[in-house]
PyMOL Python script that loads the backbone (N, CA, C, O; Angstrom):
from pymol import cmd

cmd.read_pdbstr("""\
ATOM      1  N   MET A   1     237.068 222.420  79.411  1.00  0.00           N
ATOM      2  CA  MET A   1     236.517 223.754  79.328  1.00  0.00           C
ATOM      3  C   MET A   1     235.023 223.663  79.612  1.00  0.00           C
ATOM      4  O   MET A   1     234.379 222.644  79.363  1.00  0.00           O
ATOM      5  N   TYR A   2     234.499 224.756  80.138  1.00  0.00           N
ATOM      6  CA  TYR A   2     233.072 224.781  80.420  1.00  0.00           C
ATOM      7  C   TYR A   2     232.530 226.166  80.110  1.00  0.00           C
ATOM      8  O   TYR A   2     233.271 227.147  80.050  1.00  0.00           O
ATOM      9  N   ALA A   3     231.243 226.221  79.919  1.00  0.00           N
ATOM     10  CA  ALA A   3     230.571 227.492  79.654  1.00  0.00           C
ATOM     11  C   ALA A   3     229.298 227.540  80.468  1.00  0.00           C
ATOM     12  O   ALA A   3     228.635 226.525  80.684  1.00  0.00           O
ATOM     13  N   ILE A   4     228.970 228.740  80.916  1.00  0.00           N
ATOM     14  CA  ILE A   4     227.690 228.978  81.569  1.00  0.00           C
ATOM     15  C   ILE A   4     226.913 229.859  80.606  1.00  0.00           C
ATOM     16  O   ILE A   4     227.386 230.911  80.176  1.00  0.00           O
ATOM     17  N   ARG A   5     225.713 229.406  80.280  1.00  0.00           N
ATOM     18  CA  ARG A   5     224.948 230.140  79.276  1.00  0.00           C
ATOM     19  C   ARG A   5     223.505 230.325  79.707  1.00  0.00           C
ATOM     20  O   ARG A   5     222.964 229.565  80.511  1.00  0.00           O
ATOM     21  N   HIS A   6     222.910 231.345  79.152  1.00  0.00           N
ATOM     22  CA  HIS A   6     221.508 231.652  79.376  1.00  0.00           C
ATOM     23  C   HIS A   6     220.726 231.179  78.152  1.00  0.00           C
ATOM     24  O   HIS A   6     221.217 231.238  77.024  1.00  0.00           O
ATOM     25  N   ARG A   7     219.527 230.719  78.389  1.00  0.00           N
ATOM     26  CA  ARG A   7     218.697 230.155  77.319  1.00  0.00           C
ATOM     27  C   ARG A   7     218.569 231.094  76.116  1.00  0.00           C
ATOM     28  O   ARG A   7     218.708 230.645  74.979  1.00  0.00           O
ATOM     29  N   THR A   8     218.311 232.374  76.337  1.00  0.00           N
ATOM     30  CA  THR A   8     218.123 233.292  75.207  1.00  0.00           C
ATOM     31  C   THR A   8     219.250 234.306  75.050  1.00  0.00           C
ATOM     32  O   THR A   8     219.499 234.779  73.942  1.00  0.00           O
ATOM     33  N   ASP A   9     219.938 234.650  76.147  1.00  0.00           N
ATOM     34  CA  ASP A   9     220.999 235.658  76.080  1.00  0.00           C
ATOM     35  C   ASP A   9     222.355 235.074  75.692  1.00  0.00           C
ATOM     36  O   ASP A   9     223.300 235.827  75.454  1.00  0.00           O
ATOM     37  N   GLY A  10     222.469 233.770  75.624  1.00  0.00           N
ATOM     38  CA  GLY A  10     223.710 233.127  75.169  1.00  0.00           C
ATOM     39  C   GLY A  10     224.768 233.004  76.247  1.00  0.00           C
ATOM     40  O   GLY A  10     224.457 232.929  77.436  1.00  0.00           O
ATOM     41  N   LEU A  11     226.024 232.984  75.820  1.00  0.00           N
ATOM     42  CA  LEU A  11     227.146 232.760  76.726  1.00  0.00           C
ATOM     43  C   LEU A  11     227.260 233.851  77.771  1.00  0.00           C
ATOM     44  O   LEU A  11     227.187 235.040  77.461  1.00  0.00           O
ATOM     45  N   LEU A  12     227.442 233.429  79.019  1.00  0.00           N
ATOM     46  CA  LEU A  12     227.657 234.359  80.110  1.00  0.00           C
ATOM     47  C   LEU A  12     229.094 234.266  80.637  1.00  0.00           C
ATOM     48  O   LEU A  12     229.665 235.266  81.072  1.00  0.00           O
ATOM     49  N   TYR A  13     229.673 233.058  80.594  1.00  0.00           N
ATOM     50  CA  TYR A  13     230.998 232.841  81.167  1.00  0.00           C
ATOM     51  C   TYR A  13     231.641 231.623  80.520  1.00  0.00           C
ATOM     52  O   TYR A  13     230.967 230.633  80.234  1.00  0.00           O
ATOM     53  N   ILE A  14     232.943 231.703  80.294  1.00  0.00           N
ATOM     54  CA  ILE A  14     233.714 230.562  79.799  1.00  0.00           C
ATOM     55  C   ILE A  14     234.913 230.388  80.706  1.00  0.00           C
ATOM     56  O   ILE A  14     235.558 231.363  81.091  1.00  0.00           O
ATOM     57  N   GLY A  15     235.215 229.130  81.053  1.00  0.00           N
ATOM     58  CA  GLY A  15     236.363 228.869  81.911  1.00  0.00           C
ATOM     59  C   GLY A  15     236.944 227.491  81.666  1.00  0.00           C
ATOM     60  O   GLY A  15     236.442 226.714  80.854  1.00  0.00           O
ATOM     61  N   LYS A  16     238.007 227.213  82.384  1.00  0.00           N
ATOM     62  CA  LYS A  16     238.621 225.892  82.311  1.00  0.00           C
ATOM     63  C   LYS A  16     238.943 225.441  83.727  1.00  0.00           C
ATOM     64  O   LYS A  16     239.173 226.264  84.614  1.00  0.00           O
ATOM     65  N   THR A  17     238.956 224.157  83.927  1.00  0.00           N
ATOM     66  CA  THR A  17     239.244 223.595  85.244  1.00  0.00           C
ATOM     67  C   THR A  17     239.665 222.151  85.077  1.00  0.00           C
ATOM     68  O   THR A  17     239.292 221.493  84.106  1.00  0.00           O
ATOM     69  N   LYS A  18     240.442 221.661  86.028  1.00  0.00           N
ATOM     70  CA  LYS A  18     240.799 220.244  86.030  1.00  0.00           C
ATOM     71  C   LYS A  18     239.692 219.426  86.689  1.00  0.00           C
ATOM     72  O   LYS A  18     239.508 218.251  86.374  1.00  0.00           O
ATOM     73  N   SER A  19     238.952 220.061  87.613  1.00  0.00           N
ATOM     74  CA  SER A  19     237.889 219.375  88.336  1.00  0.00           C
ATOM     75  C   SER A  19     236.634 220.240  88.338  1.00  0.00           C
ATOM     76  O   SER A  19     236.554 221.234  89.060  1.00  0.00           O
ATOM     77  N   LEU A  20     235.671 219.858  87.536  1.00  0.00           N
ATOM     78  CA  LEU A  20     234.421 220.608  87.461  1.00  0.00           C
ATOM     79  C   LEU A  20     233.705 220.602  88.812  1.00  0.00           C
ATOM     80  O   LEU A  20     233.173 221.624  89.245  1.00  0.00           O
ATOM     81  N   ARG A  21     233.699 219.461  89.462  1.00  0.00           N
ATOM     82  CA  ARG A  21     233.066 219.359  90.783  1.00  0.00           C
ATOM     83  C   ARG A  21     233.736 220.296  91.772  1.00  0.00           C
ATOM     84  O   ARG A  21     233.061 221.005  92.519  1.00  0.00           O
ATOM     85  N   GLY A  22     235.061 220.299  91.780  1.00  0.00           N
ATOM     86  CA  GLY A  22     235.802 221.169  92.678  1.00  0.00           C
ATOM     87  C   GLY A  22     235.574 222.642  92.360  1.00  0.00           C
ATOM     88  O   GLY A  22     235.492 223.472  93.265  1.00  0.00           O
ATOM     89  N   ARG A  23     235.472 222.963  91.083  1.00  0.00           N
ATOM     90  CA  ARG A  23     235.294 224.356  90.662  1.00  0.00           C
ATOM     91  C   ARG A  23     233.963 224.925  91.141  1.00  0.00           C
ATOM     92  O   ARG A  23     233.879 226.101  91.496  1.00  0.00           O
ATOM     93  N   PHE A  24     232.922 224.093  91.151  1.00  0.00           N
ATOM     94  CA  PHE A  24     231.590 224.567  91.509  1.00  0.00           C
ATOM     95  C   PHE A  24     231.191 224.252  92.947  1.00  0.00           C
ATOM     96  O   PHE A  24     230.140 224.706  93.400  1.00  0.00           O
ATOM     97  N   SER A  25     231.995 223.493  93.667  1.00  0.00           N
ATOM     98  CA  SER A  25     231.603 223.098  95.028  1.00  0.00           C
ATOM     99  C   SER A  25     231.482 224.294  95.966  1.00  0.00           C
ATOM    100  O   SER A  25     230.648 224.275  96.871  1.00  0.00           O
ATOM    101  N   GLY A  26     232.281 225.318  95.775  1.00  0.00           N
ATOM    102  CA  GLY A  26     232.201 226.495  96.638  1.00  0.00           C
ATOM    103  C   GLY A  26     231.392 227.615  96.025  1.00  0.00           C
ATOM    104  O   GLY A  26     231.446 228.749  96.500  1.00  0.00           O
ATOM    105  N   GLY A  27     230.642 227.316  94.976  1.00  0.00           N
ATOM    106  CA  GLY A  27     229.887 228.339  94.268  1.00  0.00           C
ATOM    107  C   GLY A  27     230.681 228.842  93.073  1.00  0.00           C
ATOM    108  O   GLY A  27     231.788 228.372  92.812  1.00  0.00           O
ATOM    109  N   HIS A  28     230.132 229.767  92.371  1.00  0.00           N
ATOM    110  CA  HIS A  28     230.785 230.331  91.185  1.00  0.00           C
ATOM    111  C   HIS A  28     230.260 231.747  90.992  1.00  0.00           C
ATOM    112  O   HIS A  28     229.060 231.993  91.111  1.00  0.00           O
ATOM    113  N   LYS A  29     231.165 232.679  90.693  1.00  0.00           N
ATOM    114  CA  LYS A  29     230.763 234.080  90.561  1.00  0.00           C
ATOM    115  C   LYS A  29     229.732 234.281  89.455  1.00  0.00           C
ATOM    116  O   LYS A  29     228.905 235.188  89.550  1.00  0.00           O
ATOM    117  N   ALA A  30     229.761 233.466  88.420  1.00  0.00           N
ATOM    118  CA  ALA A  30     228.797 233.615  87.333  1.00  0.00           C
ATOM    119  C   ALA A  30     227.372 233.370  87.824  1.00  0.00           C
ATOM    120  O   ALA A  30     226.436 234.019  87.356  1.00  0.00           O
ATOM    121  N   PHE A  31     227.201 232.445  88.758  1.00  0.00           N
ATOM    122  CA  PHE A  31     225.865 232.197  89.296  1.00  0.00           C
ATOM    123  C   PHE A  31     225.391 233.374  90.143  1.00  0.00           C
ATOM    124  O   PHE A  31     224.215 233.736  90.105  1.00  0.00           O
ATOM    125  N   LEU A  32     226.300 233.969  90.903  1.00  0.00           N
ATOM    126  CA  LEU A  32     225.950 235.152  91.688  1.00  0.00           C
ATOM    127  C   LEU A  32     225.539 236.291  90.756  1.00  0.00           C
ATOM    128  O   LEU A  32     224.528 236.951  90.992  1.00  0.00           O
ATOM    129  N   TRP A  33     226.311 236.521  89.712  1.00  0.00           N
ATOM    130  CA  TRP A  33     225.985 237.600  88.780  1.00  0.00           C
ATOM    131  C   TRP A  33     224.678 237.330  88.047  1.00  0.00           C
ATOM    132  O   TRP A  33     223.910 238.256  87.786  1.00  0.00           O
ATOM    133  N   ALA A  34     224.421 236.068  87.714  1.00  0.00           N
ATOM    134  CA  ALA A  34     223.154 235.724  87.062  1.00  0.00           C
ATOM    135  C   ALA A  34     221.988 236.000  88.009  1.00  0.00           C
ATOM    136  O   ALA A  34     220.933 236.472  87.585  1.00  0.00           O
ATOM    137  N   TRP A  35     222.185 235.702  89.285  1.00  0.00           N
ATOM    138  CA  TRP A  35     221.142 235.982  90.286  1.00  0.00           C
ATOM    139  C   TRP A  35     220.931 237.487  90.400  1.00  0.00           C
ATOM    140  O   TRP A  35     219.792 237.949  90.457  1.00  0.00           O
ATOM    141  N   LEU A  36     222.021 238.257  90.433  1.00  0.00           N
ATOM    142  CA  LEU A  36     221.914 239.720  90.511  1.00  0.00           C
ATOM    143  C   LEU A  36     221.224 240.293  89.273  1.00  0.00           C
ATOM    144  O   LEU A  36     220.515 241.296  89.362  1.00  0.00           O
ATOM    145  N   ASP A  37     221.432 239.655  88.118  1.00  0.00           N
ATOM    146  CA  ASP A  37     220.764 240.079  86.883  1.00  0.00           C
ATOM    147  C   ASP A  37     219.330 239.568  86.794  1.00  0.00           C
ATOM    148  O   ASP A  37     218.635 239.793  85.803  1.00  0.00           O
ATOM    149  N   LYS A  38     218.897 238.865  87.862  1.00  0.00           N
ATOM    150  CA  LYS A  38     217.526 238.342  87.970  1.00  0.00           C
ATOM    151  C   LYS A  38     217.176 237.306  86.893  1.00  0.00           C
ATOM    152  O   LYS A  38     216.037 237.224  86.433  1.00  0.00           O
ATOM    153  N   TYR A  39     218.193 236.515  86.501  1.00  0.00           N
ATOM    154  CA  TYR A  39     217.932 235.404  85.589  1.00  0.00           C
ATOM    155  C   TYR A  39     217.285 234.259  86.359  1.00  0.00           C
ATOM    156  O   TYR A  39     217.634 234.006  87.512  1.00  0.00           O
ATOM    157  N   SER A  40     216.371 233.587  85.740  1.00  0.00           N
ATOM    158  CA  SER A  40     215.734 232.418  86.340  1.00  0.00           C
ATOM    159  C   SER A  40     216.710 231.245  86.343  1.00  0.00           C
ATOM    160  O   SER A  40     217.446 231.047  85.376  1.00  0.00           O
ATOM    161  N   ASP A  41     216.719 230.459  87.434  1.00  0.00           N
ATOM    162  CA  ASP A  41     217.572 229.271  87.511  1.00  0.00           C
ATOM    163  C   ASP A  41     217.308 228.320  86.353  1.00  0.00           C
ATOM    164  O   ASP A  41     218.220 227.642  85.880  1.00  0.00           O
ATOM    165  N   GLU A  42     216.074 228.270  85.903  1.00  0.00           N
ATOM    166  CA  GLU A  42     215.702 227.349  84.826  1.00  0.00           C
ATOM    167  C   GLU A  42     216.289 227.755  83.483  1.00  0.00           C
ATOM    168  O   GLU A  42     216.320 226.946  82.555  1.00  0.00           O
ATOM    169  N   ASP A  43     216.752 228.990  83.365  1.00  0.00           N
ATOM    170  CA  ASP A  43     217.301 229.475  82.100  1.00  0.00           C
ATOM    171  C   ASP A  43     218.825 229.401  82.038  1.00  0.00           C
ATOM    172  O   ASP A  43     219.406 229.712  80.999  1.00  0.00           O
ATOM    173  N   ILE A  44     219.481 228.999  83.117  1.00  0.00           N
ATOM    174  CA  ILE A  44     220.938 228.934  83.175  1.00  0.00           C
ATOM    175  C   ILE A  44     221.381 227.482  83.069  1.00  0.00           C
ATOM    176  O   ILE A  44     220.845 226.613  83.758  1.00  0.00           O
ATOM    177  N   ARG A  45     222.359 227.218  82.205  1.00  0.00           N
ATOM    178  CA  ARG A  45     222.878 225.865  82.003  1.00  0.00           C
ATOM    179  C   ARG A  45     224.403 225.894  81.967  1.00  0.00           C
ATOM    180  O   ARG A  45     225.015 226.916  81.657  1.00  0.00           O
ATOM    181  N   ILE A  46     225.004 224.744  82.293  1.00  0.00           N
ATOM    182  CA  ILE A  46     226.446 224.570  82.194  1.00  0.00           C
ATOM    183  C   ILE A  46     226.707 223.592  81.055  1.00  0.00           C
ATOM    184  O   ILE A  46     226.122 222.510  81.013  1.00  0.00           O
ATOM    185  N   ALA A  47     227.577 223.971  80.143  1.00  0.00           N
ATOM    186  CA  ALA A  47     227.997 223.085  79.057  1.00  0.00           C
ATOM    187  C   ALA A  47     229.460 222.740  79.287  1.00  0.00           C
ATOM    188  O   ALA A  47     230.250 223.606  79.664  1.00  0.00           O
ATOM    189  N   VAL A  48     229.831 221.475  79.064  1.00  0.00           N
ATOM    190  CA  VAL A  48     231.191 221.018  79.319  1.00  0.00           C
ATOM    191  C   VAL A  48     231.738 220.328  78.080  1.00  0.00           C
ATOM    192  O   VAL A  48     231.046 219.547  77.427  1.00  0.00           O
ATOM    193  N   GLN A  49     233.003 220.634  77.767  1.00  0.00           N
ATOM    194  CA  GLN A  49     233.719 219.931  76.706  1.00  0.00           C
ATOM    195  C   GLN A  49     235.061 219.511  77.282  1.00  0.00           C
ATOM    196  O   GLN A  49     235.885 220.359  77.626  1.00  0.00           O
ATOM    197  N   PHE A  50     235.284 218.212  77.387  1.00  0.00           N
ATOM    198  CA  PHE A  50     236.552 217.719  77.913  1.00  0.00           C
ATOM    199  C   PHE A  50     237.598 217.750  76.807  1.00  0.00           C
ATOM    200  O   PHE A  50     237.385 217.221  75.716  1.00  0.00           O
ATOM    201  N   ILE A  51     238.734 218.380  77.109  1.00  0.00           N
ATOM    202  CA  ILE A  51     239.822 218.510  76.148  1.00  0.00           C
ATOM    203  C   ILE A  51     241.096 218.061  76.840  1.00  0.00           C
ATOM    204  O   ILE A  51     241.477 218.613  77.872  1.00  0.00           O
ATOM    205  N   SER A  52     241.752 217.067  76.275  1.00  0.00           N
ATOM    206  CA  SER A  52     243.012 216.601  76.845  1.00  0.00           C
ATOM    207  C   SER A  52     244.103 217.619  76.538  1.00  0.00           C
ATOM    208  O   SER A  52     244.297 218.019  75.390  1.00  0.00           O
ATOM    209  N   HIS A  53     244.804 218.025  77.576  1.00  0.00           N
ATOM    210  CA  HIS A  53     245.868 219.015  77.391  1.00  0.00           C
ATOM    211  C   HIS A  53     247.181 218.547  78.015  1.00  0.00           C
ATOM    212  O   HIS A  53     248.085 219.350  78.250  1.00  0.00           O
ATOM    213  N   SER A  54     247.279 217.260  78.278  1.00  0.00           N
ATOM    214  CA  SER A  54     248.458 216.747  78.964  1.00  0.00           C
ATOM    215  C   SER A  54     249.736 216.943  78.159  1.00  0.00           C
ATOM    216  O   SER A  54     250.810 217.104  78.739  1.00  0.00           O
ATOM    217  N   GLY A  55     249.637 216.931  76.848  1.00  0.00           N
ATOM    218  CA  GLY A  55     250.828 217.093  76.025  1.00  0.00           C
ATOM    219  C   GLY A  55     251.300 218.529  75.925  1.00  0.00           C
ATOM    220  O   GLY A  55     252.497 218.780  75.785  1.00  0.00           O
ATOM    221  N   ASN A  56     250.368 219.483  75.997  1.00  0.00           N
ATOM    222  CA  ASN A  56     250.726 220.886  75.828  1.00  0.00           C
ATOM    223  C   ASN A  56     249.722 221.767  76.574  1.00  0.00           C
ATOM    224  O   ASN A  56     248.755 222.238  75.975  1.00  0.00           O
ATOM    225  N   PRO A  57     249.939 221.996  77.874  1.00  0.00           N
ATOM    226  CA  PRO A  57     248.999 222.806  78.662  1.00  0.00           C
ATOM    227  C   PRO A  57     248.850 224.233  78.133  1.00  0.00           C
ATOM    228  O   PRO A  57     247.781 224.827  78.273  1.00  0.00           O
ATOM    229  N   ALA A  58     249.892 224.788  77.532  1.00  0.00           N
ATOM    230  CA  ALA A  58     249.816 226.157  76.999  1.00  0.00           C
ATOM    231  C   ALA A  58     248.801 226.245  75.869  1.00  0.00           C
ATOM    232  O   ALA A  58     248.206 227.299  75.645  1.00  0.00           O
ATOM    233  N   LEU A  59     248.605 225.150  75.164  1.00  0.00           N
ATOM    234  CA  LEU A  59     247.636 225.129  74.070  1.00  0.00           C
ATOM    235  C   LEU A  59     246.222 225.361  74.593  1.00  0.00           C
ATOM    236  O   LEU A  59     245.419 226.024  73.938  1.00  0.00           O
ATOM    237  N   LEU A  60     245.917 224.823  75.761  1.00  0.00           N
ATOM    238  CA  LEU A  60     244.597 225.011  76.361  1.00  0.00           C
ATOM    239  C   LEU A  60     244.390 226.477  76.758  1.00  0.00           C
ATOM    240  O   LEU A  60     243.301 227.021  76.576  1.00  0.00           O
ATOM    241  N   LEU A  61     245.420 227.107  77.292  1.00  0.00           N
ATOM    242  CA  LEU A  61     245.339 228.536  77.624  1.00  0.00           C
ATOM    243  C   LEU A  61     245.091 229.369  76.372  1.00  0.00           C
ATOM    244  O   LEU A  61     244.289 230.303  76.387  1.00  0.00           O
ATOM    245  N   GLU A  62     245.777 229.029  75.301  1.00  0.00           N
ATOM    246  CA  GLU A  62     245.607 229.759  74.046  1.00  0.00           C
ATOM    247  C   GLU A  62     244.199 229.564  73.489  1.00  0.00           C
ATOM    248  O   GLU A  62     243.583 230.512  73.004  1.00  0.00           O
ATOM    249  N   LEU A  63     243.695 228.339  73.559  1.00  0.00           N
ATOM    250  CA  LEU A  63     242.338 228.053  73.084  1.00  0.00           C
ATOM    251  C   LEU A  63     241.308 228.853  73.885  1.00  0.00           C
ATOM    252  O   LEU A  63     240.380 229.425  73.313  1.00  0.00           O
ATOM    253  N   GLU A  64     241.474 228.889  75.200  1.00  0.00           N
ATOM    254  CA  GLU A  64     240.556 229.654  76.037  1.00  0.00           C
ATOM    255  C   GLU A  64     240.585 231.134  75.641  1.00  0.00           C
ATOM    256  O   GLU A  64     239.536 231.764  75.513  1.00  0.00           O
ATOM    257  N   ALA A  65     241.777 231.682  75.449  1.00  0.00           N
ATOM    258  CA  ALA A  65     241.917 233.092  75.079  1.00  0.00           C
ATOM    259  C   ALA A  65     241.242 233.390  73.742  1.00  0.00           C
ATOM    260  O   ALA A  65     240.588 234.421  73.592  1.00  0.00           O
ATOM    261  N   ILE A  66     241.397 232.501  72.783  1.00  0.00           N
ATOM    262  CA  ILE A  66     240.769 232.681  71.465  1.00  0.00           C
ATOM    263  C   ILE A  66     239.252 232.687  71.589  1.00  0.00           C
ATOM    264  O   ILE A  66     238.580 233.535  71.001  1.00  0.00           O
ATOM    265  N   ILE A  67     238.712 231.740  72.355  1.00  0.00           N
ATOM    266  CA  ILE A  67     237.259 231.647  72.532  1.00  0.00           C
ATOM    267  C   ILE A  67     236.729 232.888  73.256  1.00  0.00           C
ATOM    268  O   ILE A  67     235.678 233.420  72.898  1.00  0.00           O
ATOM    269  N   LEU A  68     237.461 233.344  74.275  1.00  0.00           N
ATOM    270  CA  LEU A  68     237.025 234.527  75.022  1.00  0.00           C
ATOM    271  C   LEU A  68     237.028 235.776  74.146  1.00  0.00           C
ATOM    272  O   LEU A  68     236.094 236.575  74.200  1.00  0.00           O
ATOM    273  N   ARG A  69     238.064 235.945  73.347  1.00  0.00           N
ATOM    274  CA  ARG A  69     238.123 237.113  72.466  1.00  0.00           C
ATOM    275  C   ARG A  69     237.018 237.068  71.413  1.00  0.00           C
ATOM    276  O   ARG A  69     236.469 238.105  71.041  1.00  0.00           O
ATOM    277  N   ALA A  70     236.696 235.879  70.941  1.00  0.00           N
ATOM    278  CA  ALA A  70     235.679 235.741  69.893  1.00  0.00           C
ATOM    279  C   ALA A  70     234.262 235.940  70.419  1.00  0.00           C
ATOM    280  O   ALA A  70     233.399 236.435  69.694  1.00  0.00           O
ATOM    281  N   THR A  71     234.014 235.561  71.671  1.00  0.00           N
ATOM    282  CA  THR A  71     232.644 235.589  72.192  1.00  0.00           C
ATOM    283  C   THR A  71     232.381 236.711  73.189  1.00  0.00           C
ATOM    284  O   THR A  71     231.240 237.149  73.334  1.00  0.00           O
ATOM    285  N   GLU A  72     233.425 237.185  73.884  1.00  0.00           N
ATOM    286  CA  GLU A  72     233.320 238.243  74.888  1.00  0.00           C
ATOM    287  C   GLU A  72     232.146 238.045  75.864  1.00  0.00           C
ATOM    288  O   GLU A  72     231.266 238.901  75.951  1.00  0.00           O
ATOM    289  N   PRO A  73     232.132 236.923  76.596  1.00  0.00           N
ATOM    290  CA  PRO A  73     231.056 236.697  77.564  1.00  0.00           C
ATOM    291  C   PRO A  73     231.064 237.784  78.634  1.00  0.00           C
ATOM    292  O   PRO A  73     232.133 238.158  79.116  1.00  0.00           O
ATOM    293  N   PRO A  74     229.907 238.294  79.011  1.00  0.00           N
ATOM    294  CA  PRO A  74     229.848 239.427  79.935  1.00  0.00           C
ATOM    295  C   PRO A  74     230.354 239.138  81.347  1.00  0.00           C
ATOM    296  O   PRO A  74     230.758 240.070  82.042  1.00  0.00           O
ATOM    297  N   TYR A  75     230.349 237.894  81.792  1.00  0.00           N
ATOM    298  CA  TYR A  75     230.759 237.593  83.157  1.00  0.00           C
ATOM    299  C   TYR A  75     232.244 237.253  83.274  1.00  0.00           C
ATOM    300  O   TYR A  75     232.735 237.058  84.386  1.00  0.00           O
ATOM    301  N   ASN A  76     232.955 237.179  82.181  1.00  0.00           N
ATOM    302  CA  ASN A  76     234.407 237.018  82.229  1.00  0.00           C
ATOM    303  C   ASN A  76     235.013 238.399  82.442  1.00  0.00           C
ATOM    304  O   ASN A  76     234.978 239.241  81.545  1.00  0.00           O
ATOM    305  N   VAL A  77     235.561 238.628  83.613  1.00  0.00           N
ATOM    306  CA  VAL A  77     236.074 239.953  83.961  1.00  0.00           C
ATOM    307  C   VAL A  77     237.313 240.294  83.159  1.00  0.00           C
ATOM    308  O   VAL A  77     237.403 241.387  82.599  1.00  0.00           O
ATOM    309  N   GLN A  78     238.262 239.386  83.094  1.00  0.00           N
ATOM    310  CA  GLN A  78     239.482 239.644  82.354  1.00  0.00           C
ATOM    311  C   GLN A  78     239.569 238.708  81.170  1.00  0.00           C
ATOM    312  O   GLN A  78     239.637 237.489  81.323  1.00  0.00           O
ATOM    313  N   ILE A  79     239.565 239.293  79.991  1.00  0.00           N
ATOM    314  CA  ILE A  79     239.732 238.515  78.777  1.00  0.00           C
ATOM    315  C   ILE A  79     241.184 238.632  78.354  1.00  0.00           C
ATOM    316  O   ILE A  79     241.665 239.741  78.122  1.00  0.00           O
ATOM    317  N   PRO A  80     241.899 237.510  78.247  1.00  0.00           N
ATOM    318  CA  PRO A  80     243.311 237.586  77.885  1.00  0.00           C
ATOM    319  C   PRO A  80     243.514 238.299  76.543  1.00  0.00           C
ATOM    320  O   PRO A  80     242.779 238.077  75.581  1.00  0.00           O
ATOM    321  N   ILE A  81     244.534 239.159  76.510  1.00  0.00           N
ATOM    322  CA  ILE A  81     244.814 239.868  75.255  1.00  0.00           C
ATOM    323  C   ILE A  81     245.770 239.032  74.401  1.00  0.00           C
ATOM    324  O   ILE A  81     246.563 238.244  74.915  1.00  0.00           O
ATOM    325  N   GLU A  82     245.675 239.220  73.124  1.00  0.00           N
ATOM    326  CA  GLU A  82     246.525 238.490  72.192  1.00  0.00           C
ATOM    327  C   GLU A  82     247.961 238.981  72.324  1.00  0.00           C
ATOM    328  O   GLU A  82     248.205 240.182  72.438  1.00  0.00           O
ATOM    329  N   ARG A  83     248.904 238.053  72.308  1.00  0.00           N
ATOM    330  CA  ARG A  83     250.325 238.408  72.416  1.00  0.00           C
ATOM    331  C   ARG A  83     250.923 238.605  71.055  1.00  0.00           C
ATOM    332  O   ARG A  83     252.110 238.909  70.940  1.00  0.00           O
TER     333      ARG A  83
END
""", "prot")
cmd.dss("prot")
cmd.show_as("cartoon", "prot")
cmd.util.cbc("prot")
cmd.orient("prot")
């Protein structure tokens, strides 16, 4: 899992990926939105937490949904609803 955050405004985006390099190699919508919001590059950071999900991939989806509902980052367009 990874998060894009602003120094003072906090979390902007939360996501998950198998390859962080692959996820960001073609750009990322959160960076475009941060640029449109006129955030300074120096104030934007990426935080990464590696979580093994090989035993239960659905658990990772559930964890992401819980974090998104709890934090409501502005750049996450669709926040999964609780089932």
